[in-house]
C-alpha positions as CSV (number, residue, x, y, z in Angstrom):
1,M,-22.3,-14.3,17.9
2,K,-25.6,-14.0,19.0
3,L,-28.9,-15.9,16.9
4,Y,-30.8,-12.8,15.9
5,K,-27.5,-11.2,15.2
6,K,-27.6,-14.3,12.7
7,F,-30.9,-13.8,11.3
8,I,-30.5,-10.2,10.7
9,L,-27.1,-10.5,9.0
10,T,-28.5,-13.5,6.8
11,I,-31.9,-11.4,5.6
12,I,-29.7,-8.1,4.7
13,S,-27.4,-10.3,2.6
14,A,-30.6,-12.2,0.8
15,V,-31.9,-8.7,0.6
16,L,-28.7,-7.1,-0.9
17,L,-28.0,-10.0,-3.0
18,S,-31.4,-9.7,-4.6
19,L,-31.8,-6.1,-5.0
20,S,-28.0,-6.4,-7.3
21,F,-30.6,-8.1,-9.8
22,Y,-32.7,-5.1,-9.7
23,E,-30.6,-1.9,-11.1
24,L,-28.4,-2.1,-8.5
25,G,-25.4,-4.5,-9.4
26,F,-23.0,-2.6,-7.2
27,L,-24.5,-4.1,-4.5
28,C,-23.7,-7.9,-5.6
29,W,-19.7,-6.9,-4.6
30,I,-20.9,-6.6,-0.8
31,S,-24.0,-8.5,-0.9
32,F,-22.2,-11.6,0.3
33,I,-20.4,-10.5,3.7
34,P,-22.8,-10.8,6.0
35,F,-23.9,-14.4,4.9
36,L,-20.4,-15.7,4.7
37,A,-19.8,-14.0,8.2
38,V,-22.9,-15.9,9.8
39,I,-22.0,-19.4,7.9
40,Y,-18.4,-18.9,9.9
41,Y,-20.1,-18.3,13.2
42,C,-22.5,-21.3,12.7
43,N,-22.1,-23.4,15.8
44,N,-23.2,-26.5,13.9
45,V,-24.5,-28.0,10.7
46,R,-27.8,-28.0,12.1
47,Q,-27.9,-24.1,12.2
48,C,-25.5,-23.6,8.8
49,L,-28.6,-25.8,7.0
50,L,-31.2,-23.0,8.6
51,F,-29.6,-19.7,7.5
52,S,-28.4,-21.6,4.3
53,F,-32.2,-22.3,3.6
54,L,-33.2,-18.7,4.6
55,F,-30.9,-17.1,2.6
56,G,-32.0,-19.1,-0.5
57,L,-35.6,-19.2,0.3
58,I,-35.5,-15.2,0.4
59,F,-33.1,-14.6,-2.6
60,F,-34.7,-17.2,-5.1
61,S,-38.2,-16.4,-4.2
62,A,-37.4,-12.4,-4.6
63,I,-35.7,-13.0,-8.2
64,T,-38.2,-15.7,-9.2
65,Y,-41.2,-13.9,-8.1
66,W,-42.9,-13.4,-11.7
67,F,-43.5,-17.2,-11.7
68,T,-46.3,-16.1,-10.0
69,V,-48.0,-14.3,-13.0
70,Y,-48.5,-17.9,-14.5
71,T,-48.6,-20.2,-11.8
72,F,-48.4,-19.8,-8.1
73,G,-48.4,-24.1,-7.8
74,L,-45.2,-24.0,-10.1
75,W,-43.4,-21.2,-7.9
76,I,-43.6,-23.5,-4.9
77,P,-41.6,-26.2,-6.4
78,I,-39.0,-24.3,-8.2
79,I,-38.1,-22.2,-5.2
80,G,-38.0,-25.6,-3.4
81,Y,-35.4,-26.8,-6.0
82,L,-33.2,-23.9,-6.3
83,I,-33.0,-23.7,-2.2
84,I,-31.3,-27.2,-2.6
85,F,-28.3,-25.6,-4.2
86,S,-28.0,-22.7,-1.3
87,L,-27.8,-25.4,1.1
88,I,-25.0,-27.2,-0.5
89,A,-23.6,-24.0,-0.9
90,G,-23.7,-23.4,2.8
91,I,-22.5,-26.5,4.0
92,A,-19.5,-26.4,1.7
93,I,-18.6,-23.1,2.9
94,Y,-19.0,-24.0,6.3
95,F,-16.6,-26.8,6.1
96,I,-14.1,-25.2,4.3
97,F,-14.2,-22.4,7.4
98,K,-14.1,-25.2,9.8
99,K,-10.9,-27.2,8.4
100,I,-9.0,-24.8,6.5
101,S,-7.3,-22.2,8.8
102,W,-5.6,-20.2,6.0
103,P,-7.7,-17.3,5.1
104,F,-6.2,-17.2,1.4
105,L,-7.2,-20.9,0.9
106,R,-10.5,-20.6,2.4
107,I,-11.1,-17.3,-0.2
108,I,-10.2,-19.6,-3.1
109,L,-12.5,-22.6,-2.1
110,I,-15.2,-21.1,-1.5
111,S,-15.3,-18.8,-4.8
112,F,-14.8,-22.3,-6.8
113,I,-17.6,-23.7,-4.7
114,W,-20.1,-21.7,-5.3
115,L,-18.6,-21.4,-9.1
116,A,-18.8,-25.1,-9.4
117,I,-22.7,-24.7,-8.1
118,E,-23.8,-22.0,-10.5
119,F,-22.1,-23.8,-13.5
120,F,-24.2,-27.1,-12.0
121,R,-27.7,-25.1,-11.5
122,H,-27.1,-23.3,-14.7
123,R,-26.5,-27.2,-16.2
124,T,-28.8,-29.6,-14.8
125,F,-31.8,-31.0,-16.9
126,M,-34.1,-28.0,-15.2
127,A,-31.6,-25.2,-16.4
128,F,-32.1,-22.3,-14.0
129,P,-30.2,-19.3,-14.8
130,W,-31.3,-17.2,-12.6
131,G,-29.5,-15.9,-9.7
132,V,-25.9,-16.3,-11.8
133,L,-23.8,-13.4,-10.2
134,G,-22.6,-12.6,-13.2
135,Y,-25.4,-11.5,-14.6
136,S,-26.2,-8.6,-12.1
137,Q,-23.1,-7.0,-13.5
138,Y,-25.2,-6.5,-17.4
139,N,-25.5,-2.8,-16.7
140,Y,-21.5,-2.4,-16.3
141,L,-20.1,-2.8,-19.2
142,P,-15.9,-2.9,-17.9
143,I,-17.3,-5.8,-16.0
144,M,-18.9,-7.5,-18.3
145,Q,-16.1,-7.5,-21.3
146,L,-14.7,-10.2,-18.9
147,T,-17.1,-12.2,-20.6
148,K,-15.6,-12.4,-23.6
149,I,-12.3,-14.4,-22.7
150,T,-14.3,-16.3,-19.4
151,G,-18.1,-16.3,-20.1
152,I,-20.6,-15.0,-17.5
153,Y,-19.2,-17.8,-15.1
154,G,-15.4,-15.6,-14.6
155,V,-17.8,-12.4,-13.5
156,S,-19.3,-14.8,-10.9
157,F,-15.8,-15.6,-10.1
158,I,-14.6,-12.4,-9.3
159,L,-17.6,-11.0,-7.5
160,I,-17.6,-14.0,-5.0
161,F,-13.6,-13.9,-4.8
162,I,-14.3,-10.3,-3.7
163,N,-17.4,-11.0,-1.6
164,A,-14.8,-13.7,0.0
165,S,-12.1,-11.6,0.9
166,L,-14.1,-8.7,1.9
167,A,-15.8,-11.2,4.6
168,E,-12.1,-12.6,5.7
169,I,-11.0,-8.9,6.7
170,A,-14.4,-8.1,8.9
171,I,-14.4,-11.4,10.4
172,G,-10.5,-10.8,11.2
173,I,-11.2,-7.2,12.3
174,K,-13.8,-9.0,15.0
175,E,-11.4,-11.2,16.0
176,G,-8.7,-9.0,16.3
177,K,-6.3,-10.1,13.5
178,K,-4.0,-6.9,12.8
179,K,-2.9,-8.5,9.2
180,S,-6.3,-9.5,7.9
181,F,-6.1,-6.1,5.5
182,K,-4.0,-8.0,3.8
183,Y,-6.7,-9.7,1.6
184,I,-7.8,-6.7,0.0
185,V,-4.8,-6.5,-2.1
186,A,-5.5,-9.9,-4.4
187,P,-9.2,-8.1,-5.1
188,L,-7.9,-5.0,-5.6
189,M,-5.4,-5.9,-8.3
190,L,-7.8,-7.9,-9.9
191,I,-10.5,-5.2,-9.9
192,A,-7.7,-2.6,-11.1
193,V,-6.8,-5.4,-14.1
194,I,-10.3,-5.6,-15.8
195,I,-10.8,-1.7,-15.5
196,I,-7.6,-1.6,-17.7
197,S,-7.8,-4.5,-19.9
């Protein structure tokens, strides 16, 4: 994948994810696909860090812009702090893609890695809950009912799980793997269970 395409896809991914927190929660179900594809095709760790930084910069700037109402000087270090978590996520996902060849295991690990990062970001001494994926679904009652059992992190897990599954399908199609559509089965079953319950 060419460098300019990686830039474009990263920006698209960050913008879609940002918009999902502004009355467009349905975008969160697909917003990570371009970013995950970019990380998959990164040539090295340095490139992974670059695109993870860009993704975090756009996303966290978009969801914390209201800090500028109070003080611009506070907003910059807050974004810098939050970007650390996107860098950690990017590196972890990069190594999952590079070291693990079984797509289903990659889907599970990416989901748990993202969930762990959200949890620690939410629970650290600065405790920033902004950008927790589950909150993007506040308008969708059937999905949010899951929080009675799992809390908001259960919704986040489902969102990243489905994004990771769809990303594996997209990557598989690009690489000519005909059986990659099988990775849609688990997400569809998961959605069906949520809607039925």
